[in-house]
TIFIVEX-633405 format. One record per residue: residue in one letter; x, y, z of N, C-alpha, C in turn. Coordinates in steps of 0.1 Angstrom, whole numbers, plus 5000, padded with zeros to 4 digits. Each point is the difference from the previous one (the first is absolute). Layout:
N
AXYZXYZXYZ ...
//
This chain:
64
M612288388532501150075006500749905009 D501349994998500849915009500950095009 V500149955013500850075009501049905006 V501350034998501049915004500950075011 W500149945012500850065010501549974997 T500850115000501449984997500950055012 G499350025012500750055012500549895009 N500049874996500549905009501650005000 H500550045011501550015001500649875006 G499349894999500549875004499449945013 T499250085007499449955013498550024999 G499450034989498650024999499550125009 T498949985007499550115008500349975015 S501149945003500349965014500150125010 G500350124995500050115009499750134992 Y499450105006499550124994501150074992 R501250005005501150074993500949914991 T499649874999500849914992499649984986 Y498950064996499649984986499650134993 G500250004987499650124992498650004996 R499550124997498650014996499950014985 E501049974993500050014985499249894994 H499350044990499249904992499950064986 E499549924991499850044986498649974996 L499450104992498749994995500149984985 S499349914994500149984986498849924994 T499850014987499149924993500749954988 A499449914992500749944989500450104989 L499250114999500250104989500650135004 T500350025013500550135005501350005006 P500750115001501350005007499849975015 T501149955006500049985015500150135007 I499250025011500050125008500649965013 P501150065004500649975013499250065012 G499649925009499250045012500749985013 T499550075010500549995013499050055010 A500450005013499150075010500450145001 D499150085006500350145002501450015008 P500850104997501350015007499850005016 A498950055005499750005014499949865006 F499849904991499949865004501149924994 R501250064999501249944995500149974985 G499250074993500049994985501150084993 D500249964988501050074992499450124993 P500550125003499450124994500250014985 N500849924994500150004986499049914992 H499249935008498949924994498750055003 Y499049974992498650045003499449925012 H499350075009499349935011498550004997 P499249925007498649984997499250135000 E500350095009499350135001500150084988 Q501350004994500250084988499349944988 L500049865000499349934989498550025000 Q499450015012498650025002499650144995 V500850105004499750144995500250004985 A501049944994500250004986498849934993 A499549895005498849934994498850095000 L499850075011498850105001500250114990 S501250054999500350114991499849964986 Q500449884996499849944987498549994997 C499249955009498649994998499350134997 H500450105008499450134999500550074986 M501249984997500550054987499349944988 L499849875001499449934988498550025000 
//
């Protein structure tokens, strides 16, 4: 799994409000998944955040 941070708005992490939490999750054989932080932590509500992905992973394991 590759994780690439895409939230650098030109100043890196120089200040809490100056960078985005966006990132992309991918592997060589799967589509890219847009990721972010939870909206409570300045994340984009249109992208998946780690808590959602963890619940999805647990749900998949139980389903399978």
